[in-house]
All heavy atoms as a GROMACS GRO file, in nm:
protein
  647
    1MET      N    1   5.860   3.110   4.132
    1MET     CA    2   5.787   3.230   4.103
    1MET      C    3   5.699   3.262   4.223
    1MET      O    4   5.640   3.174   4.285
    1MET     CB    5   5.699   3.210   3.979
    1MET     CG    6   5.618   3.331   3.947
    1MET     SD    7   5.543   3.332   3.785
    1MET     CE    8   5.409   3.221   3.806
    2LYS      N    9   5.688   3.390   4.252
    2LYS     CA   10   5.608   3.435   4.365
    2LYS      C   11   5.484   3.507   4.311
    2LYS      O   12   5.495   3.598   4.229
    2LYS     CB   13   5.692   3.528   4.451
    2LYS     CG   14   5.633   3.554   4.585
    2LYS     CD   15   5.733   3.628   4.671
    2LYS     CE   16   5.679   3.644   4.810
    2LYS     NZ   17   5.775   3.710   4.896
    3LEU      N   18   5.369   3.466   4.360
    3LEU     CA   19   5.243   3.529   4.319
    3LEU      C   20   5.206   3.636   4.421
    3LEU      O   21   5.227   3.620   4.541
    3LEU     CB   22   5.132   3.425   4.313
    3LEU     CG   23   5.149   3.311   4.213
    3LEU    CD1   24   5.037   3.210   4.230
    3LEU    CD2   25   5.151   3.363   4.072
    4SER      N   26   5.144   3.741   4.371
    4SER     CA   27   5.096   3.845   4.463
    4SER      C   28   4.971   3.795   4.535
    4SER      O   29   4.907   3.698   4.493
    4SER     CB   30   5.066   3.973   4.386
    4SER     OG   31   4.954   3.955   4.303
    5ARG      N   32   4.937   3.863   4.642
    5ARG     CA   33   4.818   3.825   4.719
    5ARG      C   34   4.690   3.831   4.634
    5ARG      O   35   4.613   3.734   4.634
    5ARG     CB   36   4.806   3.914   4.843
    5ARG     CG   37   4.693   3.875   4.935
    5ARG     CD   38   4.691   3.960   5.062
    5ARG     NE   39   4.820   3.970   5.128
    5ARG     CZ   40   4.868   3.881   5.216
    5ARG    NH1   41   4.797   3.776   5.247
    5ARG    NH2   42   4.986   3.897   5.272
    6PRO      N   43   4.666   3.941   4.558
    6PRO     CA   44   4.543   3.944   4.478
    6PRO      C   45   4.538   3.835   4.372
    6PRO      O   46   4.433   3.775   4.348
    6PRO     CB   47   4.544   4.083   4.414
    6PRO     CG   48   4.635   4.166   4.496
    6PRO     CD   49   4.734   4.071   4.555
    7VAL      N   50   4.650   3.806   4.310
    7VAL     CA   51   4.653   3.701   4.206
    7VAL      C   52   4.628   3.565   4.270
    7VAL      O   53   4.552   3.483   4.216
    7VAL     CB   54   4.787   3.704   4.129
    7VAL    CG1   55   4.802   3.581   4.040
    7VAL    CG2   56   4.799   3.831   4.047
    8SER      N   57   4.688   3.539   4.383
    8SER     CA   58   4.668   3.411   4.452
    8SER      C   59   4.521   3.392   4.489
    8SER      O   60   4.464   3.285   4.466
    8SER     CB   61   4.755   3.405   4.578
    8SER     OG   62   4.890   3.407   4.544
    9TRP      N   63   4.460   3.494   4.545
    9TRP     CA   64   4.318   3.484   4.582
    9TRP      C   65   4.228   3.472   4.460
    9TRP      O   66   4.129   3.398   4.463
    9TRP     CB   67   4.275   3.604   4.668
    9TRP     CG   68   4.314   3.586   4.811
    9TRP    CD1   69   4.414   3.652   4.877
    9TRP    CD2   70   4.257   3.495   4.905
    9TRP    NE1   71   4.421   3.607   5.007
    9TRP    CE2   72   4.326   3.511   5.027
    9TRP    CE3   73   4.155   3.402   4.898
    9TRP    CZ2   74   4.296   3.436   5.140
    9TRP    CZ3   75   4.124   3.328   5.012
    9TRP    CH2   76   4.194   3.346   5.129
   10PHE      N   77   4.264   3.542   4.351
   10PHE     CA   78   4.186   3.531   4.228
   10PHE      C   79   4.190   3.388   4.175
   10PHE      O   80   4.088   3.332   4.135
   10PHE     CB   81   4.237   3.629   4.122
   10PHE     CG   82   4.169   3.612   3.990
   10PHE    CD1   83   4.042   3.663   3.968
   10PHE    CD2   84   4.230   3.543   3.886
   10PHE    CE1   85   3.977   3.645   3.847
   10PHE    CE2   86   4.167   3.526   3.765
   10PHE     CZ   87   4.040   3.577   3.745
   11LEU      N   88   4.309   3.329   4.171
   11LEU     CA   89   4.322   3.192   4.120
   11LEU      C   90   4.247   3.093   4.208
   11LEU      O   91   4.181   3.001   4.157
   11LEU     CB   92   4.470   3.153   4.111
   11LEU     CG   93   4.553   3.229   4.008
   11LEU    CD1   94   4.698   3.187   4.017
   11LEU    CD2   95   4.499   3.209   3.868
   12LEU      N   96   4.254   3.110   4.338
   12LEU     CA   97   4.180   3.023   4.429
   12LEU      C   98   4.029   3.039   4.408
   12LEU      O   99   3.956   2.939   4.397
   12LEU     CB  100   4.217   3.054   4.574
   12LEU     CG  101   4.150   2.971   4.681
   12LEU    CD1  102   4.178   2.823   4.662
   12LEU    CD2  103   4.195   3.016   4.818
   13ALA      N  104   3.983   3.162   4.397
   13ALA     CA  105   3.840   3.187   4.374
   13ALA      C  106   3.796   3.132   4.240
   13ALA      O  107   3.686   3.076   4.228
   13ALA     CB  108   3.811   3.337   4.382
   14PHE      N  109   3.881   3.143   4.138
   14PHE     CA  110   3.848   3.090   4.006
   14PHE      C  111   3.833   2.938   4.012
   14PHE      O  112   3.741   2.881   3.950
   14PHE     CB  113   3.955   3.127   3.904
   14PHE     CG  114   3.926   3.074   3.766
   14PHE    CD1  115   3.843   3.145   3.681
   14PHE    CD2  116   3.979   2.954   3.724
   14PHE    CE1  117   3.814   3.098   3.556
   14PHE    CE2  118   3.949   2.905   3.598
   14PHE     CZ  119   3.867   2.977   3.513
   15GLY      N  120   3.920   2.871   4.086
   15GLY     CA  121   3.909   2.726   4.099
   15GLY      C  122   3.780   2.684   4.166
   15GLY      O  123   3.713   2.591   4.121
   16VAL      N  124   3.743   2.753   4.272
   16VAL     CA  125   3.617   2.723   4.342
   16VAL      C  126   3.498   2.753   4.252
   16VAL      O  127   3.405   2.673   4.242
   16VAL     CB  128   3.608   2.803   4.474
   16VAL    CG1  129   3.470   2.791   4.537
   16VAL    CG2  130   3.716   2.758   4.570
   17TRP      N  131   3.501   2.867   4.184
   17TRP     CA  132   3.393   2.906   4.093
   17TRP      C  133   3.377   2.804   3.981
   17TRP      O  134   3.266   2.766   3.945
   17TRP     CB  135   3.423   3.044   4.035
   17TRP     CG  136   3.326   3.090   3.933
   17TRP    CD1  137   3.344   3.097   3.799
   17TRP    CD2  138   3.192   3.137   3.956
   17TRP    NE1  139   3.232   3.145   3.738
   17TRP    CE2  140   3.137   3.171   3.831
   17TRP    CE3  141   3.116   3.154   4.071
   17TRP    CZ2  142   3.008   3.219   3.818
   17TRP    CZ3  143   2.987   3.203   4.057
   17TRP    CH2  144   2.936   3.235   3.932
   18SER      N  145   3.487   2.758   3.927
   18SER     CA  146   3.484   2.660   3.820
   18SER      C  147   3.413   2.532   3.865
   18SER      O  148   3.329   2.478   3.792
   18SER     CB  149   3.626   2.629   3.772
   18SER     OG  150   3.624   2.534   3.669
   19TRP      N  151   3.446   2.484   3.982
   19TRP     CA  152   3.380   2.364   4.033
   19TRP      C  153   3.231   2.388   4.054
   19TRP      O  154   3.149   2.304   4.018
   19TRP     CB  155   3.444   2.318   4.164
   19TRP     CG  156   3.554   2.221   4.136
   19TRP    CD1  157   3.682   2.249   4.100
   19TRP    CD2  158   3.542   2.080   4.138
   19TRP    NE1  159   3.750   2.134   4.081
   19TRP    CE2  160   3.668   2.027   4.103
   19TRP    CE3  161   3.438   1.991   4.166
   19TRP    CZ2  162   3.692   1.891   4.096
   19TRP    CZ3  163   3.463   1.855   4.159
   19TRP    CH2  164   3.588   1.807   4.124
   20PHE      N  165   3.194   2.503   4.111
   20PHE     CA  166   3.054   2.533   4.134
   20PHE      C  167   2.975   2.535   4.003
   20PHE      O  168   2.869   2.473   3.991
   20PHE     CB  169   3.041   2.668   4.206
   20PHE     CG  170   2.900   2.714   4.223
   20PHE    CD1  171   2.818   2.656   4.318
   20PHE    CD2  172   2.850   2.815   4.143
   20PHE    CE1  173   2.686   2.698   4.333
   20PHE    CE2  174   2.719   2.858   4.157
   20PHE     CZ  175   2.637   2.799   4.252
   21ILE      N  176   3.027   2.605   3.904
   21ILE     CA  177   2.958   2.620   3.776
   21ILE      C  178   2.944   2.487   3.705
   21ILE      O  179   2.837   2.451   3.654
   21ILE     CB  180   3.031   2.722   3.687
   21ILE    CG1  181   3.016   2.861   3.742
   21ILE    CG2  182   2.984   2.715   3.543
   21ILE    CD1  183   2.873   2.910   3.750
   22TRP      N  184   3.053   2.410   3.698
   22TRP     CA  185   3.049   2.286   3.619
   22TRP      C  186   2.972   2.176   3.688
   22TRP      O  187   2.912   2.090   3.621
   22TRP     CB  188   3.189   2.245   3.578
   22TRP     CG  189   3.238   2.334   3.469
   22TRP    CD1  190   3.323   2.439   3.481
   22TRP    CD2  191   3.198   2.331   3.332
   22TRP    NE1  192   3.339   2.501   3.359
   22TRP    CE2  193   3.265   2.436   3.266
   22TRP    CE3  194   3.114   2.251   3.258
   22TRP    CZ2  195   3.249   2.462   3.130
   22TRP    CZ3  196   3.098   2.275   3.122
   22TRP    CH2  197   3.165   2.379   3.060
   23ILE      N  198   2.970   2.173   3.821
   23ILE     CA  199   2.885   2.075   3.890
   23ILE      C  200   2.739   2.104   3.859
   23ILE      O  201   2.660   2.013   3.830
   23ILE     CB  202   2.912   2.074   4.042
   23ILE    CG1  203   3.045   2.005   4.069
   23ILE    CG2  204   2.799   2.007   4.118
   23ILE    CD1  205   3.089   2.010   4.213
   24THR      N  206   2.702   2.231   3.864
   24THR     CA  207   2.566   2.270   3.829
   24THR      C  208   2.533   2.232   3.685
   24THR      O  209   2.426   2.180   3.656
   24THR     CB  210   2.547   2.422   3.850
   24THR    OG1  211   2.580   2.455   3.984
   24THR    CG2  212   2.405   2.465   3.818
   25PHE      N  213   2.628   2.255   3.595
   25PHE     CA  214   2.607   2.222   3.453
   25PHE      C  215   2.586   2.071   3.435
   25PHE      O  216   2.496   2.029   3.362
   25PHE     CB  217   2.725   2.270   3.369
   25PHE     CG  218   2.710   2.238   3.224
   25PHE    CD1  219   2.632   2.318   3.143
   25PHE    CD2  220   2.771   2.128   3.169
   25PHE    CE1  221   2.615   2.289   3.009
   25PHE    CE2  222   2.755   2.097   3.036
   25PHE     CZ  223   2.677   2.178   2.955
   26VAL      N  224   2.668   1.990   3.500
   26VAL     CA  225   2.657   1.844   3.484
   26VAL      C  226   2.524   1.795   3.542
   26VAL      O  227   2.459   1.708   3.483
   26VAL     CB  228   2.776   1.772   3.549
   26VAL    CG1  229   2.752   1.622   3.558
   26VAL    CG2  230   2.903   1.799   3.470
   27LYS      N  231   2.481   1.852   3.654
   27LYS     CA  232   2.350   1.815   3.708
   27LYS      C  233   2.239   1.846   3.608
   27LYS      O  234   2.148   1.765   3.586
   27LYS     CB  235   2.322   1.890   3.839
   27LYS     CG  236   2.398   1.838   3.957
   27LYS     CD  237   2.362   1.921   4.080
   27LYS     CE  238   2.441   1.881   4.200
   27LYS     NZ  239   2.409   1.967   4.316
   28ASN      N  240   2.245   1.964   3.548
   28ASN     CA  241   2.144   2.002   3.449
   28ASN      C  242   2.154   1.917   3.324
   28ASN      O  243   2.053   1.883   3.263
   28ASN     CB  244   2.158   2.150   3.413
   28ASN     CG  245   2.118   2.240   3.527
   28ASN    OD1  246   2.041   2.201   3.615
   28ASN    ND2  247   2.171   2.361   3.530
   29LEU      N  248   2.274   1.882   3.283
   29LEU     CA  249   2.293   1.796   3.166
   29LEU      C  250   2.233   1.659   3.191
   29LEU      O  251   2.167   1.603   3.104
   29LEU     CB  252   2.443   1.784   3.135
   29LEU     CG  253   2.483   1.699   3.015
   29LEU    CD1  254   2.434   1.764   2.886
   29LEU    CD2  255   2.635   1.683   3.012
   30TRP      N  256   2.254   1.607   3.311
   30TRP     CA  257   2.204   1.474   3.345
   30TRP      C  258   2.051   1.471   3.347
   30TRP      O  259   1.990   1.370   3.313
   30TRP     CB  260   2.258   1.433   3.482
   30TRP     CG  261   2.254   1.285   3.503
   30TRP    CD1  262   2.157   1.214   3.565
   30TRP    CD2  263   2.350   1.191   3.458
   30TRP    NE1  264   2.186   1.082   3.564
   30TRP    CE2  265   2.305   1.064   3.498
   30TRP    CE3  266   2.470   1.201   3.388
   30TRP    CZ2  267   2.376   0.948   3.470
   30TRP    CZ3  268   2.541   1.086   3.363
   30TRP    CH2  269   2.493   0.961   3.403
   31LYS      N  270   1.988   1.582   3.386
   31LYS     CA  271   1.842   1.590   3.394
   31LYS      C  272   1.779   1.643   3.266
   31LYS      O  273   1.660   1.672   3.265
   31LYS     CB  274   1.801   1.682   3.509
   31LYS     CG  275   1.841   1.635   3.645
   31LYS     CD  276   1.801   1.739   3.748
   31LYS     CE  277   1.864   1.713   3.880
   31LYS     NZ  278   1.838   1.822   3.975
   32ASP      N  279   1.856   1.656   3.160
   32ASP     CA  280   1.808   1.718   3.036
   32ASP      C  281   1.682   1.649   2.984
   32ASP      O  282   1.679   1.528   2.966
   32ASP     CB  283   1.917   1.711   2.929
   32ASP     CG  284   1.872   1.772   2.798
   32ASP    OD1  285   1.830   1.889   2.801
   32ASP    OD2  286   1.878   1.702   2.696
   33GLY      N  287   1.580   1.727   2.962
   33GLY     CA  288   1.455   1.673   2.910
   33GLY      C  289   1.426   1.719   2.768
   33GLY      O  290   1.322   1.687   2.712
   34SER      N  291   1.518   1.792   2.709
   34SER     CA  292   1.494   1.848   2.576
   34SER      C  293   1.523   1.748   2.464
   34SER      O  294   1.486   1.772   2.350
   34SER     CB  295   1.581   1.973   2.555
   34SER     OG  296   1.718   1.936   2.546
   35GLY      N  297   1.587   1.637   2.496
   35GLY     CA  298   1.620   1.540   2.393
   35GLY      C  299   1.759   1.559   2.334
   35GLY      O  300   1.798   1.484   2.246
   36LEU      N  301   1.832   1.658   2.381
   36LEU     CA  302   1.967   1.679   2.329
   36LEU      C  303   2.067   1.582   2.391
   36LEU      O  304   2.151   1.526   2.321
   36LEU     CB  305   2.013   1.823   2.355
   36LEU     CG  306   1.946   1.932   2.274
   36LEU    CD1  307   1.989   2.069   2.325
   36LEU    CD2  308   1.981   1.916   2.128
   37ALA      N  309   2.060   1.563   2.522
   37ALA     CA  310   2.160   1.480   2.590
   37ALA      C  311   2.127   1.330   2.582
   37ALA      O  312   2.218   1.248   2.583
   37ALA     CB  313   2.172   1.522   2.735
   38PHE      N  314   2.000   1.296   2.575
   38PHE     CA  315   1.960   1.156   2.570
   38PHE      C  316   1.856   1.138   2.459
   38PHE      O  317   1.769   1.221   2.439
   38PHE     CB  318   1.900   1.112   2.704
   38PHE     CG  319   1.998   1.120   2.817
   38PHE    CD1  320   2.002   1.231   2.900
   38PHE    CD2  321   2.088   1.017   2.840
   38PHE    CE1  322   2.093   1.240   3.004
   38PHE    CE2  323   2.179   1.025   2.944
   38PHE     CZ  324   2.182   1.136   3.026
   39ASP      N  325   1.867   1.025   2.388
   39ASP     CA  326   1.770   0.998   2.282
   39ASP      C  327   1.643   0.937   2.342
   39ASP      O  328   1.627   0.929   2.463
   39ASP     CB  329   1.832   0.910   2.172
   39ASP     CG  330   1.877   0.775   2.223
   39ASP    OD1  331   1.838   0.735   2.335
   39ASP    OD2  332   1.951   0.707   2.149
   40ASP      N  333   1.554   0.891   2.255
   40ASP     CA  334   1.426   0.837   2.301
   40ASP      C  335   1.441   0.710   2.386
   40ASP      O  336   1.355   0.680   2.468
   40ASP     CB  337   1.336   0.808   2.181
   40ASP     CG  338   1.296   0.936   2.109
   40ASP    OD1  339   1.292   1.043   2.176
   40ASP    OD2  340   1.269   0.930   1.988
   41ALA      N  341   1.549   0.636   2.365
   41ALA     CA  342   1.574   0.514   2.442
   41ALA      C  343   1.658   0.542   2.567
   41ALA      O  344   1.709   0.450   2.630
   41ALA     CB  345   1.643   0.411   2.354
   42ASP      N  346   1.674   0.670   2.602
   42ASP     CA  347   1.753   0.714   2.717
   42ASP      C  348   1.901   0.677   2.707
   42ASP      O  349   1.968   0.658   2.807
   42ASP     CB  350   1.695   0.661   2.849
   42ASP     CG  351   1.575   0.742   2.895
   42ASP    OD1  352   1.563   0.859   2.853
   42ASP    OD2  353   1.495   0.688   2.973
   43ASN      N  354   1.950   0.669   2.585
   43ASN     CA  355   2.093   0.649   2.563
   43ASN      C  356   2.159   0.785   2.546
   43ASN      O  357   2.103   0.875   2.483
   43ASN     CB  358   2.117   0.564   2.437
   43ASN     CG  359   2.064   0.424   2.453
   43ASN    OD1  360   2.073   0.365   2.559
   43ASN    ND2  361   2.006   0.371   2.347
   44PRO      N  362   2.281   0.802   2.599
   44PRO     CA  363   2.350   0.931   2.584
   44PRO      C  364   2.383   0.959   2.437
   44PRO      O  365   2.418   0.869   2.362
   44PRO     CB  366   2.478   0.913   2.664
   44PRO     CG  367   2.464   0.789   2.743
   44PRO     CD  368   2.356   0.708   2.681
   45THR      N  369   2.369   1.084   2.399
   45THR     CA  370   2.399   1.126   2.262
   45THR      C  371   2.539   1.187   2.255
   45THR      O  372   2.607   1.202   2.356
   45THR     CB  373   2.297   1.231   2.216
   45THR    OG1  374   2.310   1.346   2.300
   45THR    CG2  375   2.154   1.179   2.221
   46GLY      N  376   2.580   1.222   2.134
   46GLY     CA  377   2.708   1.290   2.116
   46GLY      C  378   2.714   1.420   2.192
   46GLY      O  379   2.818   1.457   2.247
   47TYR      N  380   2.602   1.492   2.195
   47TYR     CA  381   2.593   1.617   2.271
   47TYR      C  382   2.630   1.594   2.417
   47TYR      O  383   2.705   1.671   2.476
   47TYR     CB  384   2.451   1.672   2.260
   47TYR     CG  385   2.424   1.798   2.338
   47TYR    CD1  386   2.444   1.922   2.281
   47TYR    CD2  387   2.376   1.792   2.468
   47TYR    CE1  388   2.418   2.038   2.352
   47TYR    CE2  389   2.350   1.907   2.540
   47TYR     CZ  390   2.371   2.030   2.482
   47TYR     OH  391   2.346   2.144   2.552
   48PHE      N  392   2.576   1.488   2.476
   48PHE     CA  393   2.604   1.454   2.615
   48PHE      C  394   2.752   1.428   2.635
   48PHE      O  395   2.814   1.483   2.728
   48PHE     CB  396   2.523   1.331   2.657
   48PHE     CG  397   2.556   1.282   2.795
   48PHE    CD1  398   2.498   1.339   2.906
   48PHE    CD2  399   2.647   1.178   2.813
   48PHE    CE1  400   2.529   1.295   3.034
   48PHE    CE2  401   2.679   1.133   2.939
   48PHE     CZ  402   2.619   1.191   3.050
   49TRP      N  403   2.813   1.345   2.549
   49TRP     CA  404   2.953   1.307   2.567
   49TRP      C  405   3.047   1.426   2.548
   49TRP      O  406   3.145   1.440   2.622
   49TRP     CB  407   2.990   1.192   2.475
   49TRP     CG  408   2.922   1.066   2.516
   49TRP    CD1  409   2.828   0.997   2.445
   49TRP    CD2  410   2.938   0.995   2.639
   49TRP    NE1  411   2.786   0.888   2.517
   49TRP    CE2  412   2.852   0.884   2.636
   49TRP    CE3  413   3.017   1.014   2.751
   49TRP    CZ2  414   2.843   0.793   2.742
   49TRP    CZ3  415   3.008   0.924   2.856
   49TRP    CH2  416   2.922   0.815   2.851
   50VAL      N  417   3.017   1.510   2.450
   50VAL     CA  418   3.101   1.628   2.428
   50VAL      C  419   3.096   1.721   2.549
   50VAL      O  420   3.199   1.769   2.597
   50VAL     CB  421   3.058   1.702   2.299
   50VAL    CG1  422   3.121   1.840   2.292
   50VAL    CG2  423   3.094   1.620   2.177
   51HIS      N  424   2.976   1.746   2.600
   51HIS     CA  425   2.962   1.838   2.712
   51HIS      C  426   3.012   1.778   2.843
   51HIS      O  427   3.065   1.850   2.928
   51HIS     CB  428   2.819   1.888   2.722
   51HIS     CG  429   2.788   1.986   2.615
   51HIS    ND1  430   2.751   1.948   2.489
   51HIS    CD2  431   2.794   2.121   2.613
   51HIS    CE1  432   2.734   2.056   2.414
   51HIS    NE2  433   2.760   2.162   2.488
   52LEU      N  434   3.000   1.648   2.858
   52LEU     CA  435   3.058   1.584   2.976
   52LEU      C  436   3.211   1.592   2.971
   52LEU      O  437   3.275   1.618   3.073
   52LEU     CB  438   3.013   1.438   2.985
   52LEU     CG  439   3.057   1.364   3.111
   52LEU    CD1  440   2.997   1.429   3.237
   52LEU    CD2  441   3.018   1.217   3.103
   53THR      N  442   3.268   1.575   2.852
   53THR     CA  443   3.413   1.589   2.836
   53THR      C  444   3.458   1.730   2.869
   53THR      O  445   3.558   1.751   2.938
   53THR     CB  446   3.456   1.551   2.693
   53THR    OG1  447   3.414   1.416   2.667
   53THR    CG2  448   3.606   1.564   2.674
   54LEU      N  449   3.384   1.829   2.821
   54LEU     CA  450   3.415   1.969   2.855
   54LEU      C  451   3.411   1.992   3.005
   54LEU      O  452   3.497   2.060   3.061
   54LEU     CB  453   3.316   2.064   2.786
   54LEU     CG  454   3.331   2.082   2.636
   54LEU    CD1  455   3.212   2.162   2.582
   54LEU    CD2  456   3.461   2.152   2.605
   55ALA      N  457   3.312   1.935   3.070
   55ALA     CA  458   3.300   1.952   3.215
   55ALA      C  459   3.416   1.887   3.288
   55ALA      O  460   3.473   1.947   3.380
   55ALA     CB  461   3.167   1.894   3.263
   56VAL      N  462   3.455   1.767   3.248
   56VAL     CA  463   3.566   1.697   3.314
   56VAL      C  464   3.696   1.775   3.296
   56VAL      O  465   3.772   1.794   3.391
   56VAL     CB  466   3.579   1.553   3.262
   56VAL    CG1  467   3.708   1.488   3.309
   56VAL    CG2  468   3.459   1.470   3.305
   57VAL      N  469   3.722   1.823   3.174
   57VAL     CA  470   3.842   1.903   3.149
   57VAL      C  471   3.838   2.030   3.234
   57VAL      O  472   3.940   2.070   3.292
   57VAL     CB  473   3.856   1.935   2.999
   57VAL    CG1  474   3.963   2.039   2.974
   57VAL    CG2  475   3.885   1.808   2.920
   58SER      N  476   3.723   2.092   3.245
   58SER     CA  477   3.711   2.213   3.326
   58SER      C  478   3.730   2.184   3.474
   58SER      O  479   3.785   2.267   3.546
   58SER     CB  480   3.575   2.279   3.302
   58SER     OG  481   3.569   2.325   3.169
   59PHE      N  482   3.682   2.068   3.521
   59PHE     CA  483   3.708   2.028   3.660
   59PHE      C  484   3.858   2.017   3.684
   59PHE      O  485   3.910   2.067   3.784
   59PHE     CB  486   3.645   1.892   3.692
   59PHE     CG  487   3.497   1.894   3.711
   59PHE    CD1  488   3.420   1.791   3.660
   59PHE    CD2  489   3.434   1.995   3.781
   59PHE    CE1  490   3.282   1.790   3.678
   59PHE    CE2  491   3.297   1.994   3.799
   59PHE     CZ  492   3.222   1.891   3.747
   60VAL      N  493   3.928   1.952   3.593
   60VAL     CA  494   4.073   1.933   3.608
   60VAL      C  495   4.145   2.068   3.606
   60VAL      O  496   4.228   2.096   3.692
   60VAL     CB  497   4.127   1.838   3.500
   60VAL    CG1  498   4.279   1.835   3.500
   60VAL    CG2  499   4.070   1.698   3.517
   61LEU      N  500   4.114   2.152   3.507
   61LEU     CA  501   4.179   2.282   3.497
   61LEU      C  502   4.145   2.371   3.616
   61LEU      O  503   4.232   2.441   3.669
   61LEU     CB  504   4.143   2.351   3.366
   61LEU     CG  505   4.197   2.285   3.239
   61LEU    CD1  506   4.146   2.357   3.116
   61LEU    CD2  507   4.348   2.280   3.241
   62GLY      N  508   4.019   2.370   3.658
   62GLY     CA  509   3.979   2.447   3.775
   62GLY      C  510   4.051   2.402   3.901
   62GLY      O  511   4.091   2.483   3.984
   63THR      N  512   4.070   2.271   3.913
   63THR     CA  513   4.143   2.217   4.028
   63THR      C  514   4.289   2.262   4.025
   63THR      O  515   4.344   2.306   4.127
   63THR     CB  516   4.135   2.063   4.030
   63THR    OG1  517   3.997   2.026   4.038
   63THR    CG2  518   4.210   2.005   4.147
   64VAL      N  519   4.353   2.252   3.909
   64VAL     CA  520   4.493   2.293   3.896
   64VAL      C  521   4.509   2.442   3.928
   64VAL      O  522   4.597   2.481   4.005
   64VAL     CB  523   4.546   2.261   3.755
   64VAL    CG1  524   4.682   2.324   3.730
   64VAL    CG2  525   4.553   2.110   3.735
   65VAL      N  526   4.422   2.525   3.871
   65VAL     CA  527   4.430   2.670   3.896
   65VAL      C  528   4.403   2.699   4.044
   65VAL      O  529   4.473   2.781   4.105
   65VAL     CB  530   4.330   2.745   3.805
   65VAL    CG1  531   4.314   2.889   3.847
   65VAL    CG2  532   4.376   2.737   3.660
   66GLY      N  533   4.305   2.633   4.102
   66GLY     CA  534   4.274   2.653   4.243
   66GLY      C  535   4.388   2.611   4.335
   66GLY      O  536   4.418   2.677   4.434
   67VAL      N  537   4.454   2.501   4.302
   67VAL     CA  538   4.567   2.454   4.382
   67VAL      C  539   4.682   2.554   4.373
   67VAL      O  540   4.747   2.584   4.474
   67VAL     CB  541   4.610   2.312   4.339
   67VAL    CG1  542   4.746   2.275   4.396
   67VAL    CG2  543   4.505   2.211   4.380
   68ILE      N  544   4.708   2.606   4.255
   68ILE     CA  545   4.812   2.708   4.240
   68ILE      C  546   4.779   2.830   4.326
   68ILE      O  547   4.865   2.883   4.397
   68ILE     CB  548   4.831   2.747   4.092
   68ILE    CG1  549   4.891   2.631   4.014
   68ILE    CG2  550   4.919   2.872   4.078
   68ILE    CD1  551   4.890   2.650   3.863
   69GLY      N  552   4.654   2.874   4.321
   69GLY     CA  553   4.612   2.986   4.404
   69GLY      C  554   4.623   2.956   4.552
   69GLY      O  555   4.670   3.040   4.630
   70PHE      N  556   4.583   2.837   4.592
   70PHE     CA  557   4.591   2.798   4.733
   70PHE      C  558   4.736   2.795   4.780
   70PHE      O  559   4.767   2.844   4.889
   70PHE     CB  560   4.526   2.660   4.753
   70PHE     CG  561   4.537   2.609   4.893
   70PHE    CD1  562   4.458   2.662   4.993
   70PHE    CD2  563   4.626   2.508   4.924
   70PHE    CE1  564   4.468   2.616   5.123
   70PHE    CE2  565   4.637   2.461   5.054
   70PHE     CZ  566   4.557   2.514   5.153
   71ARG      N  567   4.823   2.740   4.698
   71ARG     CA  568   4.965   2.736   4.735
   71ARG      C  569   5.023   2.877   4.744
   71ARG      O  570   5.107   2.905   4.829
   71ARG     CB  571   5.042   2.651   4.635
   71ARG     CG  572   5.005   2.503   4.648
   71ARG     CD  573   5.072   2.419   4.545
   71ARG     NE  574   5.213   2.407   4.577
   71ARG     CZ  575   5.300   2.342   4.501
   71ARG    NH1  576   5.259   2.284   4.389
   71ARG    NH2  577   5.426   2.335   4.536
   72GLY      N  578   4.977   2.967   4.655
   72GLY     CA  579   5.022   3.106   4.661
   72GLY      C  580   4.977   3.175   4.788
   72GLY      O  581   5.055   3.246   4.854
   73VAL      N  582   4.850   3.155   4.827
   73VAL     CA  583   4.798   3.214   4.950
   73VAL      C  584   4.871   3.157   5.071
   73VAL      O  585   4.911   3.232   5.162
   73VAL     CB  586   4.645   3.189   4.962
   73VAL    CG1  587   4.594   3.222   5.101
   73VAL    CG2  588   4.570   3.267   4.856
   74ARG      N  589   4.893   3.028   5.071
   74ARG     CA  590   4.961   2.963   5.182
   74ARG      C  591   5.106   3.013   5.194
   74ARG      O  592   5.154   3.040   5.304
   74ARG     CB  593   4.958   2.813   5.164
   74ARG     CG  594   4.997   2.736   5.288
   74ARG     CD  595   4.980   2.590   5.272
   74ARG     NE  596   5.073   2.545   5.169
   74ARG     CZ  597   5.073   2.424   5.117
   74ARG    NH1  598   4.983   2.337   5.154
   74ARG    NH2  599   5.161   2.391   5.026
   75ALA      N  600   5.173   3.030   5.081
   75ALA     CA  601   5.311   3.079   5.083
   75ALA      C  602   5.316   3.223   5.134
   75ALA      O  603   5.408   3.260   5.207
   75ALA     CB  604   5.372   3.070   4.944
   76LEU      N  605   5.220   3.306   5.096
   76LEU     CA  606   5.217   3.444   5.143
   76LEU      C  607   5.192   3.452   5.293
   76LEU      O  608   5.246   3.538   5.361
   76LEU     CB  609   5.111   3.523   5.067
   76LEU     CG  610   5.144   3.555   4.922
   76LEU    CD1  611   5.022   3.609   4.850
   76LEU    CD2  612   5.258   3.656   4.915
   77ARG      N  613   5.111   3.363   5.345
   77ARG     CA  614   5.084   3.362   5.490
   77ARG      C  615   5.205   3.321   5.569
   77ARG      O  616   5.225   3.366   5.680
   77ARG     CB  617   4.966   3.271   5.521
   77ARG     CG  618   4.836   3.330   5.474
   77ARG     CD  619   4.720   3.250   5.522
   77ARG     NE  620   4.599   3.315   5.474
   77ARG     CZ  621   4.478   3.284   5.516
   77ARG    NH1  622   4.464   3.188   5.605
   77ARG    NH2  623   4.373   3.346   5.468
   78ARG      N  624   5.287   3.231   5.511
   78ARG     CA  625   5.409   3.188   5.581
   78ARG      C  626   5.512   3.299   5.588
   78ARG      O  627   5.586   3.309   5.683
   78ARG     CB  628   5.469   3.067   5.511
   78ARG     CG  629   5.413   2.938   5.562
   78ARG     CD  630   5.493   2.820   5.514
   78ARG     NE  631   5.414   2.756   5.410
   78ARG     CZ  632   5.460   2.716   5.292
   78ARG    NH1  633   5.586   2.729   5.262
   78ARG    NH2  634   5.380   2.659   5.206
   79THR      N  635   5.517   3.384   5.483
   79THR     CA  636   5.619   3.488   5.479
   79THR      C  637   5.579   3.613   5.556
   79THR      O  638   5.664   3.696   5.588
   79THR     CB  639   5.652   3.528   5.333
   79THR    OG1  640   5.533   3.575   5.270
   79THR    CG2  641   5.710   3.410   5.257
   80SER      N  642   5.449   3.631   5.585
   80SER     CA  643   5.408   3.754   5.654
   80SER      C  644   5.398   3.739   5.803
   80SER      O  645   5.425   3.651   5.868
   80SER     CB  646   5.275   3.806   5.603
   80SER     OG  647   5.181   3.709   5.581
   0.00000   0.00000   0.00000
């Protein structure tokens, strides 16, 4: 399948954006002072594990989408 130039760039940008957003989210989750992510004994709560799992899945999906976009951009540059 051949991707168009705008679609390839969109997918690449989405992959980069996904990493930026979720890294920021994990940093904020780790520093959480509201008591949601860590209990009084500084042990991770269910909230922490669920959101960390969401972040890891988003990292993986963002990477896959970004790689597809990168390969599309690279393929378009070879043909032009």
